[in-house]
C-alpha positions as CSV (number, residue, x, y, z in Angstrom):
1,X,-43.2,48.9,39.3
2,X,-45.7,46.7,37.7
3,X,-45.4,48.6,34.4
4,X,-41.6,48.2,34.6
5,X,-42.0,44.5,35.3
6,X,-44.5,44.2,32.3
7,X,-42.1,46.0,30.0
8,X,-39.2,43.8,31.1
9,X,-41.2,40.7,30.5
10,X,-42.2,41.8,27.1
11,X,-38.6,42.5,26.2
12,X,-37.4,39.1,27.4
13,X,-40.3,37.4,25.5
14,X,-39.4,39.3,22.3
15,X,-35.7,38.3,22.7
16,X,-36.7,34.6,23.1
17,X,-39.0,34.5,20.1
18,X,-36.6,36.4,17.8
19,X,-33.6,34.3,18.7
20,X,-33.2,33.1,15.1
21,X,-32.8,36.7,14.0
22,X,-30.6,37.8,16.8
23,X,-28.3,34.9,16.4
24,X,-28.6,34.7,12.6
25,X,-25.5,33.1,11.2
26,X,-24.0,32.1,7.8
27,X,-24.1,28.3,7.4
28,X,-21.4,27.1,5.1
29,X,-22.2,23.9,3.1
30,X,-19.5,22.3,0.9
31,X,-19.0,19.3,-1.3
32,X,-17.7,18.4,-4.8
33,X,-20.4,19.0,-7.4
34,X,-22.9,16.1,-7.3
35,X,-25.8,17.2,-9.4
36,X,-28.8,16.9,-9.0
37,X,-28.3,17.0,-5.2
38,X,-25.8,19.9,-5.3
39,X,-24.9,21.6,-8.5
40,X,-23.4,24.9,-9.6
41,X,-23.3,27.5,-6.9
42,X,-25.0,30.9,-7.5
43,X,-27.2,29.5,-10.3
44,X,-30.9,29.0,-10.8
45,X,-30.3,25.3,-10.3
46,X,-27.8,24.9,-7.4
47,X,-29.2,21.4,-6.7
48,X,-32.4,20.4,-5.0
49,X,-30.7,19.7,-1.7
50,X,-29.2,23.2,-1.6
51,X,-32.5,24.7,-2.6
52,X,-34.3,22.9,0.2
53,X,-31.6,23.8,2.8
54,X,-31.7,27.5,1.8
55,X,-35.4,27.7,2.2
56,X,-35.3,26.0,5.6
57,X,-32.4,28.0,7.1
58,X,-33.4,31.3,5.6
59,X,-36.8,31.0,7.2
60,X,-35.0,30.6,10.5
61,X,-33.1,33.9,9.9
62,X,-29.9,32.3,8.7
63,X,-28.1,32.5,5.3
64,X,-26.5,29.6,3.4
65,X,-23.2,29.9,1.7
66,X,-22.7,26.9,-0.6
67,X,-19.4,26.3,-2.4
68,X,-17.8,23.5,-4.4
69,X,-14.6,21.9,-3.1
70,X,-13.0,18.5,-3.6
71,X,-14.8,15.9,-1.4
72,X,-11.7,14.9,0.6
73,X,-11.0,18.5,1.5
74,X,-14.7,19.1,2.2
75,X,-14.7,16.3,4.8
76,X,-11.5,17.3,6.4
77,X,-12.3,21.0,6.8
78,X,-15.8,20.4,7.9
79,X,-14.5,17.9,10.5
80,X,-12.1,20.6,11.7
81,X,-14.9,23.2,11.9
82,X,-13.9,25.4,9.0
83,X,-17.2,24.7,7.4
84,X,-20.6,23.9,9.0
85,X,-21.7,21.0,6.8
86,X,-21.1,18.7,3.8
87,X,-24.0,17.8,1.5
88,X,-24.5,14.3,-0.1
89,X,-22.9,12.3,2.7
90,X,-23.5,8.7,3.6
91,X,-23.1,7.8,7.3
92,X,-20.0,5.8,6.3
93,X,-18.4,8.9,4.8
94,X,-18.2,10.7,8.1
95,X,-19.5,8.6,11.0
96,X,-18.4,11.1,13.6
97,X,-20.4,14.0,12.0
98,X,-23.8,15.2,13.3
99,X,-26.5,13.7,11.1
100,X,-30.1,14.9,11.0
101,X,-32.9,12.4,11.6
102,X,-34.2,13.1,8.1
103,X,-32.1,12.4,4.9
104,X,-32.2,14.6,1.9
105,X,-32.5,11.7,-0.5
106,X,-31.7,8.1,-1.2
107,X,-28.8,7.2,-3.5
108,X,-28.9,4.2,-5.8
109,X,-25.3,3.0,-6.2
110,X,-24.7,1.5,-9.6
111,X,-21.9,0.3,-11.9
112,X,-21.4,1.8,-15.4
113,X,-19.3,0.6,-18.3
114,X,-18.3,1.7,-21.8
115,X,-21.2,0.8,-24.2
116,X,-20.5,-2.6,-25.6
117,X,-18.7,-4.0,-22.6
118,X,-20.6,-7.2,-21.5
119,X,-19.4,-7.1,-17.9
120,X,-22.2,-7.1,-15.3
121,X,-22.0,-6.4,-11.6
122,X,-23.4,-9.4,-9.7
123,X,-21.8,-9.0,-6.4
124,X,-18.4,-8.3,-4.8
125,X,-16.9,-11.4,-6.5
126,X,-17.6,-10.0,-9.9
127,X,-15.3,-7.1,-9.3
128,X,-12.3,-9.4,-9.2
129,X,-12.1,-9.6,-13.0
130,X,-12.1,-5.8,-13.6
131,X,-10.4,-2.5,-12.9
132,X,-12.9,-0.2,-11.1
133,X,-12.8,3.5,-11.0
134,X,-13.6,5.1,-7.7
135,X,-13.3,8.6,-6.2
136,X,-11.0,9.5,-3.3
137,X,-12.6,9.4,0.1
138,X,-16.1,8.5,-1.3
139,X,-18.0,5.8,0.6
140,X,-19.8,3.2,-1.5
141,X,-21.3,1.3,1.4
142,X,-19.8,-1.0,3.9
143,X,-19.2,-4.1,1.7
144,X,-17.8,-2.2,-1.3
145,X,-15.7,0.0,0.9
146,X,-14.2,-3.1,2.5
147,X,-13.4,-4.5,-0.9
148,X,-11.8,-1.3,-2.4
149,X,-9.8,-0.9,0.8
150,X,-8.4,-4.4,0.4
151,X,-7.2,-3.7,-3.2
152,X,-6.3,0.0,-3.1
153,X,-2.7,-0.7,-3.6
154,X,-3.4,-2.9,-6.6
155,X,-3.5,-0.6,-9.7
156,X,-4.9,-3.5,-11.8
157,X,-8.0,-3.7,-9.6
158,X,-8.8,-0.1,-8.7
159,X,-8.1,3.4,-10.0
160,X,-8.7,6.3,-7.5
161,X,-9.5,9.7,-8.8
162,X,-9.6,13.0,-6.9
163,X,-10.4,16.7,-7.6
164,X,-13.4,18.9,-8.6
165,X,-14.2,16.9,-11.7
166,X,-13.5,13.4,-10.6
167,X,-16.6,11.8,-12.0
168,X,-16.0,13.5,-15.4
169,X,-12.5,12.0,-15.3
170,X,-13.9,8.6,-14.6
171,X,-16.4,8.8,-17.5
172,X,-13.6,9.8,-19.8
173,X,-11.4,6.9,-18.5
174,X,-14.3,4.5,-19.2
175,X,-14.4,5.8,-22.8
176,X,-10.7,5.5,-23.2
177,X,-10.5,2.0,-21.7
178,X,-8.4,3.0,-18.8
179,X,-10.9,1.6,-16.4
180,X,-13.5,-1.2,-16.9
181,X,-16.3,0.1,-14.7
182,X,-17.2,3.3,-12.7
183,X,-19.3,3.2,-9.6
184,X,-21.6,6.1,-8.9
185,X,-25.0,7.3,-7.8
186,X,-27.3,6.7,-10.7
187,X,-28.8,10.2,-10.8
188,X,-25.4,11.8,-10.6
189,X,-23.8,9.6,-13.3
190,X,-26.6,10.1,-15.8
191,X,-26.7,13.9,-15.2
192,X,-23.0,14.2,-15.6
193,X,-22.7,12.0,-18.6
194,X,-25.4,14.0,-20.3
195,X,-23.8,17.3,-19.4
196,X,-20.5,16.3,-21.2
197,X,-22.3,14.7,-24.1
198,X,-21.2,11.2,-23.3
199,X,-24.5,9.5,-22.4
200,X,-24.5,7.5,-25.6
201,X,-21.0,6.1,-24.8
202,X,-21.8,4.4,-21.5
203,X,-24.4,1.9,-20.1
204,X,-25.4,0.7,-16.7
205,X,-23.9,-2.7,-15.7
206,X,-25.9,-3.4,-12.6
207,X,-27.1,-2.0,-9.3
208,X,-25.5,-2.5,-6.0
209,X,-27.6,-1.0,-3.2
210,X,-29.3,2.1,-1.9
211,X,-27.9,4.5,0.7
212,X,-29.5,7.4,2.5
213,X,-28.0,10.8,1.7
214,X,-27.6,13.6,4.3
215,X,-26.4,17.1,4.9
216,X,-24.0,16.2,7.7
217,X,-22.7,18.8,10.2
218,X,-19.3,19.4,11.7
219,X,-18.5,17.5,15.0
220,X,-16.3,20.4,16.0
221,X,-19.0,23.1,16.1
222,X,-21.4,23.5,19.1
223,X,-24.4,24.6,16.9
224,X,-24.3,21.5,14.7
225,X,-27.0,19.6,16.6
226,X,-29.3,22.7,16.5
227,X,-28.8,23.0,12.7
228,X,-29.3,19.3,12.1
229,X,-32.6,19.4,14.1
230,X,-33.7,22.5,12.2
231,X,-33.0,20.9,8.9
232,X,-34.7,17.7,9.8
233,X,-37.9,19.4,10.9
234,X,-37.7,21.7,7.8
235,X,-37.7,18.8,5.5
236,X,-40.9,17.5,7.1
237,X,-42.5,20.9,6.6
238,X,-41.4,21.2,3.0
239,X,-42.9,17.8,2.3
240,X,-46.2,18.5,4.1
241,X,-46.6,21.9,2.3
242,X,-45.8,20.5,-1.2
243,X,-42.8,22.7,-1.6
244,X,-40.4,19.7,-1.7
245,X,-42.3,18.3,-4.6
246,X,-42.1,21.6,-6.5
247,X,-38.3,21.6,-6.0
248,X,-37.9,18.0,-7.1
249,X,-40.1,18.6,-10.1
250,X,-37.6,21.2,-11.3
251,X,-34.9,18.5,-11.4
252,X,-37.1,15.8,-12.9
253,X,-37.2,13.8,-9.7
254,X,-39.8,12.3,-7.4
255,X,-39.9,12.2,-3.6
256,X,-37.8,9.3,-2.2
257,X,-40.4,8.5,0.4
């Protein structure tokens, strides 16, 4: 009887400590391409946020399936529970999502113009004299979101682009004079402009503010809080071990903390 009790106890203990294996799942992460945070899927440089997430979740016995979809669709389908998470979200993008305690980066929001354009961003009031290019369902922070919402029906004030290559479209619109300024994360803008050989055609016109970036999880899925906690603790571990630095070095970046 005691042997049977001992064996039963060992089995239960094994089940408890191997829960990550037994309940191993595929975690789906989606977003439009926003390199260097999330880049080309199934490549040696899928983005530092994706690389970090894969290490963290795979060590817990899960797999990560990352794919690129337009941002508006990524938000909608993750909200509905079709996908587990979006990457590169501000809290304002999806306030009802489940956010980890730890962010995966800090975004510097800046304005960019065609080289030679003297306009500078000095605050919300400076936007009144230009036509700005933004991306559908992106958040640019509370104050800018409020402004763009107030002028979204005025095509002389704002141009809204959607799709997989929305930023590329905005850079080309800058060059063609169809918009006066584009607003974007600094790292993402420079990376994309360089990728399409247009870095010498644009210049920065001022910084707005900084926002924390997250991998945010679906409010419709019961395991989202568990995954958010796992990711948050995993980021701490990657930072402590030096692995995060190694990943960031690969993309020419430094730790945001």
